[in-house]
C-alpha positions in Angstrom: -15.5 7.3 -33.9 -12.1 7.0 -32.2 -12.3 7.2 -28.4 -10.2 6.7 -25.3 -12.9 4.7 -23.6 -16.6 4.2 -23.0 -19.0 7.1 -23.0 -20.8 8.2 -19.9 -24.0 6.5 -21.2 -22.1 3.2 -21.7 -20.7 3.4 -18.2 -24.2 4.0 -16.8 -25.3 0.7 -18.6 -22.4 -1.3 -17.0 -24.6 -2.2 -14.0 -26.3 -4.7 -16.2 -23.0 -6.5 -17.1 -21.4 -8.9 -14.5 -17.6 -9.0 -13.9 -16.1 -12.2 -12.5 -19.6 -13.3 -11.7 -20.1 -10.3 -9.5 -22.5 -7.4 -10.1 -21.3 -3.9 -10.8 -22.6 -1.2 -8.5 -22.8 2.4 -9.7 -22.9 4.9 -6.8 -23.3 8.6 -7.1 -20.7 10.4 -5.0 -22.2 12.5 -2.3 -21.1 14.0 1.0 -22.7 11.1 2.8 -20.9 8.5 0.6 -17.6 10.2 1.3 -18.2 10.3 5.0 -19.0 6.6 5.0 -15.9 5.7 3.2 -13.8 7.7 5.6 -15.5 6.1 8.6 -15.0 2.6 7.3 -11.4 3.0 6.1 -9.5 -0.1 7.3 -6.0 1.2 8.0 -4.0 -1.7 9.5 -2.4 0.1 12.4 0.6 -1.8 13.9 -0.6 -1.5 17.5 -4.0 -3.0 16.8 -3.0 -5.6 14.2 0.3 -6.7 15.6 0.3 -5.7 19.2 3.0 -3.9 21.2 4.9 -7.2 21.9 7.2 -7.8 24.7 11.1 -7.7 25.3 12.5 -10.9 23.9 16.2 -10.5 24.0 16.4 -12.6 27.1 14.4 -15.5 25.6 16.7 -18.3 24.7 16.2 -20.1 21.4 17.6 -23.1 19.4 21.0 -22.4 18.2 21.8 -19.7 20.9 25.2 -20.2 22.7 25.1 -20.0 26.5 27.7 -19.3 29.1 26.9 -21.2 32.3 28.7 -20.7 35.6 27.8 -22.6 38.8 28.9 -21.5 42.2 28.9 -23.5 45.4 29.0 -22.1 49.0 31.8 -23.3 51.3 32.5 -26.1 52.0 32.3 -26.8 48.3 31.4 -30.4 48.1 30.6 -31.0 44.4 32.2 -28.3 42.2 35.1 -27.7 44.7 36.6 -31.1 43.7 35.1 -31.8 40.4 37.7 -29.9 38.4 35.1 -28.8 35.8 36.2 -25.7 33.9 38.4 -23.1 35.7 38.6 -23.1 39.5 37.1 -19.7 40.4 37.1 -18.6 44.1 35.5 -15.9 46.1 37.0 -15.2 49.5 35.0 -14.4 52.6 35.7 -12.6 55.9 36.0 -15.9 57.7 38.6 -17.2 55.3 36.3 -19.7 53.8 36.2 -19.9 50.0 33.3 -20.3 47.5 34.1 -22.2 44.5 32.6 -21.9 41.0 32.8 -23.9 37.8 32.6 -22.2 34.5 31.3 -24.8 32.0 32.3 -24.9 28.3 30.1 -22.8 26.0 26.7 -24.6 25.5 24.8 -24.4 22.2 21.1 -25.0 22.5 20.5 -28.1 20.3 17.7 -28.8 17.8 15.6 -30.1 20.6 15.9 -26.9 22.6 18.0 -28.5 25.3 21.5 -28.2 26.9 23.5 -30.8 28.9 24.8 -29.8 32.4 27.2 -32.1 34.4 25.5 -33.6 37.5 22.2 -32.2 36.2 21.6 -33.7 32.8 19.4 -32.4 30.0 17.8 -29.1 30.6 15.1 -27.4 28.5 16.4 -24.0 27.4 14.5 -22.9 24.3 11.6 -20.6 24.9 12.7 -19.7 28.5 14.6 -16.9 30.0 18.2 -17.2 31.4 16.8 -16.8 34.9 14.3 -19.6 34.4 17.1 -21.9 33.2 19.3 -20.9 36.2 16.5 -21.6 38.7 16.0 -25.2 37.2 19.6 -25.9 37.4 19.8 -24.8 41.1 16.7 -26.9 41.9 18.1 -30.0 40.3 21.5 -29.6 42.1 19.9 -29.5 45.6 21.3 -32.4 47.6 24.3 -32.7 45.3 25.9 -29.3 45.7 26.1 -27.0 48.8 23.8 -24.0 48.3 24.3 -23.9 44.4 24.0 -20.6 42.6 23.9 -20.5 38.8 24.5 -17.7 36.4 23.4 -18.1 32.7 24.2 -15.6 30.0 23.5 -15.6 26.2 26.9 -15.3 24.5 25.7 -15.4 20.9 22.2 -14.8 19.7 21.0 -17.0 16.8 17.2 -16.7 17.0 16.0 -13.3 18.2 16.8 -11.3 15.0 14.8 -9.0 12.8 15.4 -8.7 9.1 15.3 -5.2 7.6 15.1 -4.7 3.9 13.9 -2.3 1.3 14.6 1.4 0.8 17.0 1.6 3.8 20.6 2.7 4.0 21.9 -0.8 5.0 19.7 -3.9 4.8 20.6 -6.6 7.3 19.6 -8.6 10.4 19.3 -6.8 13.7 19.6 -8.7 17.0 16.9 -8.0 19.6 18.0 -7.5 23.2 16.3 -7.6 26.6 15.8 -3.9 26.1 12.9 -4.6 23.7 13.9 -2.7 20.5 11.1 -0.9 18.8 10.4 -0.3 15.2 12.1 3.1 15.0 15.1 1.8 17.0 15.7 -0.9 14.4 15.3 1.5 11.5 17.8 3.8 13.0 20.3 1.0 13.6 20.4 0.3 9.8 21.0 3.9 9.0 17.4 4.9 8.4 15.4 5.2 5.3 16.7 6.7 2.0 13.7 8.6 0.9 11.7 11.4 2.6 9.7 10.2 5.6 6.4 11.4 4.2 6.9 9.3 1.0 8.0 6.1 2.8 5.7 3.2 3.9 6.7 0.6 6.4 5.5 -3.0 6.1 5.9 -5.4 9.0 5.5 -9.1 8.3 5.1 -11.4 11.3 4.5 -15.0 10.4 1.7 -15.1 7.8 0.3 -11.7 8.8 1.4 -8.4 7.1 0.6 -4.9 8.1 1.5 -1.6 6.4 1.6 2.0 7.7 3.1 5.3 6.5 6.4 5.9 8.3 5.1 9.5 9.0 2.1 8.1 10.8 4.3 5.9 13.0 6.5 8.8 14.0 3.4 10.9 14.9 1.8 8.2 17.0 4.1 6.6 19.6 1.7 3.7 20.1 2.5 2.5 16.5 6.2 2.3 17.4 5.8 -1.3 18.4 8.3 -3.7 19.9 9.5 -6.1 17.2 9.5 -9.8 17.7 11.9 -12.5 16.5 11.9 -13.3 12.8 9.8 -10.1 11.9 10.6 -8.7 8.5 10.6 -5.0 8.1 10.4 -3.6 4.6 10.7 0.1 3.7 8.8 0.9 0.6 9.0 4.2 -1.4 5.5 5.3 -2.6 4.1 1.8 -3.0 0.6 3.2 -3.7 -0.7 4.3 -7.1 -3.9 5.1 -9.2 -4.4 5.2 -12.9 -5.9 8.1 -14.8 -7.4 7.5 -18.2 -9.6 9.4 -20.7 -10.1 13.2 -21.1 -7.6 14.2 -18.4 -4.6 16.3 -18.7 -2.2 13.2 -18.3 -3.0 9.6 -18.9 -0.6 7.7 -16.6 -0.1 5.6 -13.5 0.4 8.2 -10.7 2.3 7.2 -7.5 1.2 8.9 -4.2 2.3 9.0 -0.6 1.5 6.4 2.0 -0.5 9.0 3.9 -3.0 9.0 1.1 -4.6 11.6 -1.1 -8.1 12.8 -2.0 -10.0 12.9 -5.2 -9.3 16.7 -5.6 -5.6 16.0 -5.2 -5.7 13.1 -7.7 -7.4 15.4 -10.3 -4.8 18.0 -9.7 -1.9 15.6 -10.2 -3.2 14.7 -13.7 -3.6 18.3 -14.7 -7.4 18.3 -14.3 -9.9 17.7 -17.1 -9.5 18.6 -20.7 -12.0 21.4 -21.2 -12.2 20.8 -24.9 -13.3 17.2 -24.7 -14.1 16.2 -21.1 -17.7 15.5 -19.9 -17.9 17.1 -16.6 -20.8 14.8 -15.7 -18.9 11.7 -16.8 -16.1 11.5 -14.2 -15.9 7.9 -12.8 -13.8 6.1 -10.3 -13.5 2.3 -10.7 -12.7 0.3 -7.6 -13.0 -3.1 -6.1 -14.6 -2.0 -2.9 -14.7 -3.7 0.5 -18.4 -4.6 1.2 -18.2 -3.0 4.7 -17.8 0.4 3.0 -21.2 0.2 1.2 -24.6 1.0 2.7 -26.6 -2.0 3.9 -29.0 -2.1 0.9 -26.2 -2.2 -1.7 -24.3 -4.7 0.4 -27.3 -7.0 0.5 -27.9 -7.1 -3.2 -24.3 -7.1 -4.4 -22.6 -10.2 -5.6 -18.9 -10.5 -4.6 -15.9 -11.4 -6.6 -14.0 -14.6 -5.7 -11.7 -12.4 -3.4 -14.7 -11.0 -1.6 -14.9 -7.5 -3.2 -17.6 -5.6 -4.9 -16.9 -4.0 -8.3 -18.0 -0.3 -7.8 -18.1 2.6 -10.2 -18.3 5.9 -8.3 -20.0 8.5 -10.5 -18.9 12.1 -10.0 -20.7 15.1 -11.3 -18.0 17.9 -11.5 -20.6 20.3 -12.8 -22.0 20.7 -9.3 -19.9 23.3 -7.4 -20.6 21.4 -4.1 -18.7 18.4 -5.6 -15.4 20.3 -5.2 -15.9 20.3 -1.4 -16.8 16.6 -1.4 -13.7 15.9 -3.6 -11.5 17.3 -0.9 -12.4 14.5 1.5 -13.2 11.6 -0.9 -10.3 9.1 -0.4 -8.4 7.6 -3.3 -7.4 3.9 -2.8 -4.5 1.9 -4.1 -5.1 0.6 -7.7 -8.1 2.9 -8.4 -8.9 3.8 -12.0 -9.9 7.4 -12.6 -11.7 7.7 -16.0 -13.2 10.8 -17.6 -15.4 10.2 -20.7 -15.7 12.4 -23.7 -18.4 15.0 -23.9 -21.1 14.1 -26.6 -20.3 17.2 -28.6 -16.7 16.2 -28.7 -17.6 13.1 -30.6 -19.8 15.1 -32.9 -16.9 17.5 -33.5 -14.7 14.5 -34.5 -17.3 13.3 -37.0 -17.5 16.9 -38.4 -13.8 17.0 -38.8 -13.7 13.7 -40.6 -16.4 14.7 -43.0 -14.7 18.2 -43.5 -11.3 16.5 -44.2 -13.1 14.3 -46.9 -15.5 16.9 -48.5 -13.2 19.9 -48.7 -10.4 18.2 -50.8 -13.1 16.8 -53.2 -14.8 20.2 -53.5 -11.4 21.9 -54.1 -10.5 19.4 -56.9 -14.0 19.9 -58.5 -13.6 23.7 -58.4 -10.1 23.4 -60.1 -11.5 21.1 -62.8 -14.4 23.5 -63.7 -12.0 26.3 -64.2 
């Protein structure tokens, strides 16, 4: 007979059929199972996975442009007669004059160095402006009279963060010594376009990516981390979804908020079960589960897929009134498949309808011919 998917009996036999060389595990949903899934939920919080970071605006990088000024106490022996840059003077009460030389703008080269007259090549990349100034002063000892150096970053080419996605204005945001945090950077590009509760923030740092709901970041100040150079911040509008199939009110892929939803909410969003064809004992949730979410016995006997997951079918008996309380805490995961099989009597009814549609016309024709 026509059907939207396997029967409950066929799903129960799926444990004998491997998928991608992995064994399928069938687990009855209980309060204990729901509690274990909640306890082992691996939400990648920014503070734990990426760390709070540190202010990086004062760190010099390759391509940055520096302004370097060197001052010499009177009597100025080196820069007072060198004629480098503009002759800047600071008068003192005794009438003596301190002289300073403002060097031409220096761009940190591909080797991370700058060239200073009477000093030579100085490593600049990866260091603060104070560290660069101290090295220049140290190397001028014996050449200049009590040298004092001021180093400033004129143009920042390396300490930038890229912000893309569902924001008002995508772009690159320069980090400063203040140590801009995630919400600071989002505010600087005009904020997100969608409601906060339906927006998820993804931060990519090197090869590591971490994702959190924006609402959770706002509620927990620890997750408002300092961003680091070359971080990529992506604002996503409802990136999570599950698929509902079978004898439910609506067969569709359903998007949900980054804060997550429960099984009860998922059933509500698909208009519940179809009471004229659904098997209330045949509600199933198909998921590629993390092995750490399973009990030790199941984890030990399970065979994993190539990506380290366990194919699990969670069996839900909606005929049990207590299951409605469990469903209020059982979490739905991204890419889950919620399937409700047909009740056995529904298939019998289909068969009866087919027979009736065949016999009644024949009987009607026979009756007409007898008359």
